[in-house]
SEBADO-685748 format. One record per residue (C-alpha): residue number from 1; residue in one letter; x, y, z. Coordinates in steps of 0.2 Angstrom, whole numbers, plus 5000, padded with zeros to 4 digits. Layout:
N
<atom><pos>NUM</pos><code>a</code><u>X</u><v>Y</v><w>Z</w></atom>
...
END
This chain:
151
<atom><pos>1</pos><code>m</code><u>5036</u><v>4892</v><w>4997</w></atom>
<atom><pos>2</pos><code>k</code><u>5040</u><v>4910</v><w>4992</w></atom>
<atom><pos>3</pos><code>t</code><u>5048</u><v>4921</v><w>5005</w></atom>
<atom><pos>4</pos><code>v</code><u>5049</u><v>4940</v><w>5006</w></atom>
<atom><pos>5</pos><code>q</code><u>5066</u><v>4947</v><w>5001</w></atom>
<atom><pos>6</pos><code>q</code><u>5074</u><v>4961</v><w>5011</w></atom>
<atom><pos>7</pos><code>i</code><u>5080</u><v>4975</v><w>4999</w></atom>
<atom><pos>8</pos><code>k</code><u>5088</u><v>4988</v><w>5011</w></atom>
<atom><pos>9</pos><code>s</code><u>5085</u><v>4994</v><w>5029</w></atom>
<atom><pos>10</pos><code>g</code><u>5091</u><v>5008</v><w>5039</w></atom>
<atom><pos>11</pos><code>k</code><u>5088</u><v>5018</v><w>5055</w></atom>
<atom><pos>12</pos><code>n</code><u>5071</u><v>5025</v><w>5048</w></atom>
<atom><pos>13</pos><code>f</code><u>5066</u><v>5012</v><w>5035</w></atom>
<atom><pos>14</pos><code>n</code><u>5064</u><v>4994</v><w>5029</w></atom>
<atom><pos>15</pos><code>a</code><u>5062</u><v>4990</v><w>5011</w></atom>
<atom><pos>16</pos><code>v</code><u>5056</u><v>4973</v><w>5005</w></atom>
<atom><pos>17</pos><code>n</code><u>5051</u><v>4964</v><w>4988</w></atom>
<atom><pos>18</pos><code>l</code><u>5037</u><v>4951</v><w>4988</w></atom>
<atom><pos>19</pos><code>g</code><u>5039</u><v>4948</v><w>4969</w></atom>
<atom><pos>20</pos><code>t</code><u>5026</u><v>4952</v><w>4956</w></atom>
<atom><pos>21</pos><code>m</code><u>5008</u><v>4951</v><w>4960</w></atom>
<atom><pos>22</pos><code>n</code><u>5007</u><v>4935</v><w>4950</w></atom>
<atom><pos>23</pos><code>e</code><u>5019</u><v>4927</v><w>4963</w></atom>
<atom><pos>24</pos><code>v</code><u>5008</u><v>4931</v><w>4978</w></atom>
<atom><pos>25</pos><code>i</code><u>4999</u><v>4914</v><w>4975</w></atom>
<atom><pos>26</pos><code>n</code><u>5016</u><v>4905</v><w>4979</w></atom>
<atom><pos>27</pos><code>y</code><u>5016</u><v>4911</v><w>4997</w></atom>
<atom><pos>28</pos><code>e</code><u>5009</u><v>4900</v><w>5011</w></atom>
<atom><pos>29</pos><code>l</code><u>5003</u><v>4906</v><w>5028</w></atom>
<atom><pos>30</pos><code>p</code><u>5003</u><v>4893</v><w>5042</w></atom>
<atom><pos>31</pos><code>m</code><u>4986</u><v>4895</v><w>5051</w></atom>
<atom><pos>32</pos><code>g</code><u>4988</u><v>4881</v><w>5064</w></atom>
<atom><pos>33</pos><code>k</code><u>4993</u><v>4863</v><w>5066</w></atom>
<atom><pos>34</pos><code>d</code><u>4983</u><v>4856</v><w>5051</w></atom>
<atom><pos>35</pos><code>f</code><u>4979</u><v>4871</v><w>5040</w></atom>
<atom><pos>36</pos><code>t</code><u>4990</u><v>4882</v><w>5028</w></atom>
<atom><pos>37</pos><code>l</code><u>4982</u><v>4896</v><w>5019</w></atom>
<atom><pos>38</pos><code>k</code><u>4990</u><v>4897</v><w>5001</w></atom>
<atom><pos>39</pos><code>g</code><u>4992</u><v>4913</v><w>4992</w></atom>
<atom><pos>40</pos><code>k</code><u>4993</u><v>4924</v><w>5008</w></atom>
<atom><pos>41</pos><code>v</code><u>5008</u><v>4934</v><w>5015</w></atom>
<atom><pos>42</pos><code>f</code><u>5008</u><v>4946</v><w>5030</w></atom>
<atom><pos>43</pos><code>l</code><u>5022</u><v>4960</v><w>5029</w></atom>
<atom><pos>44</pos><code>s</code><u>5022</u><v>4968</v><w>5047</w></atom>
<atom><pos>45</pos><code>q</code><u>5037</u><v>4958</v><w>5053</w></atom>
<atom><pos>46</pos><code>a</code><u>5047</u><v>4960</v><w>5037</w></atom>
<atom><pos>47</pos><code>l</code><u>5044</u><v>4979</v><w>5036</w></atom>
<atom><pos>48</pos><code>g</code><u>5044</u><v>4982</v><w>5055</w></atom>
<atom><pos>49</pos><code>l</code><u>5027</u><v>4990</v><w>5055</w></atom>
<atom><pos>50</pos><code>t</code><u>5022</u><v>4998</v><w>5071</w></atom>
<atom><pos>51</pos><code>g</code><u>5005</u><v>5005</v><w>5068</w></atom>
<atom><pos>52</pos><code>a</code><u>4997</u><v>4994</v><w>5055</w></atom>
<atom><pos>53</pos><code>e</code><u>4997</u><v>4977</v><w>5047</w></atom>
<atom><pos>54</pos><code>m</code><u>4997</u><v>4973</v><w>5029</w></atom>
<atom><pos>55</pos><code>s</code><u>4995</u><v>4958</v><w>5019</w></atom>
<atom><pos>56</pos><code>f</code><u>4993</u><v>4952</v><w>5001</w></atom>
<atom><pos>57</pos><code>q</code><u>4982</u><v>4938</v><w>4996</w></atom>
<atom><pos>58</pos><code>t</code><u>4978</u><v>4929</v><w>4979</w></atom>
<atom><pos>59</pos><code>l</code><u>4962</u><v>4918</v><w>4977</w></atom>
<atom><pos>60</pos><code>v</code><u>4961</u><v>4907</v><w>4962</w></atom>
<atom><pos>61</pos><code>p</code><u>4944</u><v>4906</v><w>4952</w></atom>
<atom><pos>62</pos><code>g</code><u>4930</u><v>4899</v><w>4963</w></atom>
<atom><pos>63</pos><code>q</code><u>4940</u><v>4901</v><w>4979</w></atom>
<atom><pos>64</pos><code>d</code><u>4934</u><v>4911</v><w>4994</w></atom>
<atom><pos>65</pos><code>s</code><u>4943</u><v>4917</v><w>5010</w></atom>
<atom><pos>66</pos><code>g</code><u>4937</u><v>4901</v><w>5019</w></atom>
<atom><pos>67</pos><code>f</code><u>4928</u><v>4909</v><w>5033</w></atom>
<atom><pos>68</pos><code>l</code><u>4919</u><v>4925</v><w>5039</w></atom>
<atom><pos>69</pos><code>h</code><u>4928</u><v>4935</v><w>5052</w></atom>
<atom><pos>70</pos><code>t</code><u>4928</u><v>4950</v><w>5062</w></atom>
<atom><pos>71</pos><code>h</code><u>4941</u><v>4959</v><w>5073</w></atom>
<atom><pos>72</pos><code>k</code><u>4942</u><v>4965</v><w>5091</w></atom>
<atom><pos>73</pos><code>t</code><u>4949</u><v>4982</v><w>5087</w></atom>
<atom><pos>74</pos><code>h</code><u>4956</u><v>4982</v><w>5069</w></atom>
<atom><pos>75</pos><code>e</code><u>4947</u><v>4991</v><w>5055</w></atom>
<atom><pos>76</pos><code>e</code><u>4953</u><v>4985</v><w>5037</w></atom>
<atom><pos>77</pos><code>i</code><u>4954</u><v>4992</v><w>5020</w></atom>
<atom><pos>78</pos><code>y</code><u>4954</u><v>4980</v><w>5005</w></atom>
<atom><pos>79</pos><code>v</code><u>4961</u><v>4985</v><w>4989</w></atom>
<atom><pos>80</pos><code>i</code><u>4957</u><v>4974</v><w>4974</w></atom>
<atom><pos>81</pos><code>i</code><u>4973</u><v>4974</v><w>4963</w></atom>
<atom><pos>82</pos><code>s</code><u>4967</u><v>4962</v><w>4949</w></atom>
<atom><pos>83</pos><code>g</code><u>4953</u><v>4950</v><w>4946</w></atom>
<atom><pos>84</pos><code>e</code><u>4935</u><v>4951</v><w>4951</w></atom>
<atom><pos>85</pos><code>g</code><u>4924</u><v>4943</v><w>4964</w></atom>
<atom><pos>86</pos><code>q</code><u>4911</u><v>4946</v><w>4977</w></atom>
<atom><pos>87</pos><code>y</code><u>4913</u><v>4954</v><w>4994</w></atom>
<atom><pos>88</pos><code>q</code><u>4902</u><v>4950</v><w>5009</w></atom>
<atom><pos>89</pos><code>v</code><u>4899</u><v>4961</v><w>5024</w></atom>
<atom><pos>90</pos><code>d</code><u>4886</u><v>4958</v><w>5037</w></atom>
<atom><pos>91</pos><code>g</code><u>4876</u><v>4947</v><w>5024</w></atom>
<atom><pos>92</pos><code>e</code><u>4877</u><v>4960</v><w>5010</w></atom>
<atom><pos>93</pos><code>i</code><u>4885</u><v>4954</v><w>4994</w></atom>
<atom><pos>94</pos><code>f</code><u>4892</u><v>4965</v><w>4981</w></atom>
<atom><pos>95</pos><code>p</code><u>4904</u><v>4964</v><w>4966</w></atom>
<atom><pos>96</pos><code>v</code><u>4922</u><v>4970</v><w>4967</w></atom>
<atom><pos>97</pos><code>s</code><u>4935</u><v>4971</v><w>4953</w></atom>
<atom><pos>98</pos><code>e</code><u>4952</u><v>4979</v><w>4950</w></atom>
<atom><pos>99</pos><code>g</code><u>4951</u><v>4996</v><w>4958</w></atom>
<atom><pos>100</pos><code>s</code><u>4938</u><v>4992</v><w>4971</w></atom>
<atom><pos>101</pos><code>i</code><u>4942</u><v>4998</v><w>4989</w></atom>
<atom><pos>102</pos><code>i</code><u>4932</u><v>4992</v><w>5004</w></atom>
<atom><pos>103</pos><code>r</code><u>4933</u><v>4998</v><w>5022</w></atom>
<atom><pos>104</pos><code>v</code><u>4926</u><v>4987</v><w>5035</w></atom>
<atom><pos>105</pos><code>s</code><u>4924</u><v>4992</v><w>5054</w></atom>
<atom><pos>106</pos><code>p</code><u>4930</u><v>4979</v><w>5067</w></atom>
<atom><pos>107</pos><code>d</code><u>4912</u><v>4972</v><w>5069</w></atom>
<atom><pos>108</pos><code>g</code><u>4909</u><v>4969</v><w>5051</w></atom>
<atom><pos>109</pos><code>k</code><u>4907</u><v>4951</v><w>5047</w></atom>
<atom><pos>110</pos><code>r</code><u>4917</u><v>4949</v><w>5031</w></atom>
<atom><pos>111</pos><code>a</code><u>4923</u><v>4937</v><w>5017</w></atom>
<atom><pos>112</pos><code>l</code><u>4929</u><v>4938</v><w>4999</w></atom>
<atom><pos>113</pos><code>k</code><u>4926</u><v>4926</v><w>4985</w></atom>
<atom><pos>114</pos><code>n</code><u>4934</u><v>4925</v><w>4968</w></atom>
<atom><pos>115</pos><code>s</code><u>4919</u><v>4923</v><w>4956</w></atom>
<atom><pos>116</pos><code>g</code><u>4930</u><v>4927</v><w>4940</w></atom>
<atom><pos>117</pos><code>t</code><u>4940</u><v>4917</v><w>4928</w></atom>
<atom><pos>118</pos><code>s</code><u>4957</u><v>4923</v><w>4933</w></atom>
<atom><pos>119</pos><code>n</code><u>4966</u><v>4925</v><w>4949</w></atom>
<atom><pos>120</pos><code>l</code><u>4960</u><v>4939</v><w>4961</w></atom>
<atom><pos>121</pos><code>t</code><u>4974</u><v>4948</v><w>4971</w></atom>
<atom><pos>122</pos><code>m</code><u>4971</u><v>4960</v><w>4985</w></atom>
<atom><pos>123</pos><code>l</code><u>4980</u><v>4971</v><w>4997</w></atom>
<atom><pos>124</pos><code>c</code><u>4973</u><v>4972</v><w>5015</w></atom>
<atom><pos>125</pos><code>i</code><u>4978</u><v>4985</v><w>5027</w></atom>
<atom><pos>126</pos><code>q</code><u>4973</u><v>4983</v><w>5046</w></atom>
<atom><pos>127</pos><code>y</code><u>4975</u><v>4997</v><w>5059</w></atom>
<atom><pos>128</pos><code>k</code><u>4967</u><v>5001</v><w>5075</w></atom>
<atom><pos>129</pos><code>a</code><u>4950</u><v>5008</v><w>5073</w></atom>
<atom><pos>130</pos><code>n</code><u>4947</u><v>5026</v><w>5079</w></atom>
<atom><pos>131</pos><code>a</code><u>4965</u><v>5029</v><w>5081</w></atom>
<atom><pos>132</pos><code>f</code><u>4966</u><v>5045</v><w>5070</w></atom>
<atom><pos>133</pos><code>t</code><u>4960</u><v>5062</v><w>5075</w></atom>
<atom><pos>134</pos><code>e</code><u>4960</u><v>5078</v><w>5064</w></atom>
<atom><pos>135</pos><code>k</code><u>4978</u><v>5081</v><w>5070</w></atom>
<atom><pos>136</pos><code>d</code><u>4983</u><v>5065</v><w>5061</w></atom>
<atom><pos>137</pos><code>s</code><u>4977</u><v>5071</v><w>5044</w></atom>
<atom><pos>138</pos><code>p</code><u>4992</u><v>5071</v><w>5031</w></atom>
<atom><pos>139</pos><code>m</code><u>4990</u><v>5090</v><w>5030</w></atom>
<atom><pos>140</pos><code>e</code><u>4993</u><v>5092</v><w>5048</w></atom>
<atom><pos>141</pos><code>d</code><u>5005</u><v>5078</v><w>5052</w></atom>
<atom><pos>142</pos><code>g</code><u>5016</u><v>5080</v><w>5036</w></atom>
<atom><pos>143</pos><code>i</code><u>5032</u><v>5092</v><w>5037</w></atom>
<atom><pos>144</pos><code>i</code><u>5039</u><v>5098</v><w>5020</w></atom>
<atom><pos>145</pos><code>l</code><u>5058</u><v>5099</v><w>5022</w></atom>
<atom><pos>146</pos><code>n</code><u>5068</u><v>5113</v><w>5014</w></atom>
<atom><pos>147</pos><code>e</code><u>5081</u><v>5101</v><w>5008</w></atom>
<atom><pos>148</pos><code>k</code><u>5087</u><v>5097</v><w>4990</w></atom>
<atom><pos>149</pos><code>l</code><u>5083</u><v>5080</v><w>4983</w></atom>
<atom><pos>150</pos><code>s</code><u>5098</u><v>5070</v><w>4979</w></atom>
<atom><pos>151</pos><code>w</code><u>5094</u><v>5056</v><w>4966</w></atom>
END
């Protein structure tokens, strides 16, 4: 089983390496006593995330996510990194491929299937729905510092 490697950490950051996107398939996520989800890795613990969760998952050709699911409070963004498949939300099924980005609200009944001939790898970002206001926009929250870059 593959593990996330720590690169560097400091007071205000954590950096990790999960390997190439082709290696995501080598992760295993224990889901209970008798079930392990192959090809899935969560990163919040390794990165010390405090406002979101993120995961990568690879599905082999013909594989689906195994179940429909919803969330109590989390909205999700799925980014298809490679491959092609079908995404299902609330009974609606549509094609997805590299570059597709899907946002699903907490109540959306969702699942993903690899309908292609190569691995499908995606990034999923979860965060509490309705947590951002206009004051949280990058243009309002970001502060440009008048400091010289030191590479």
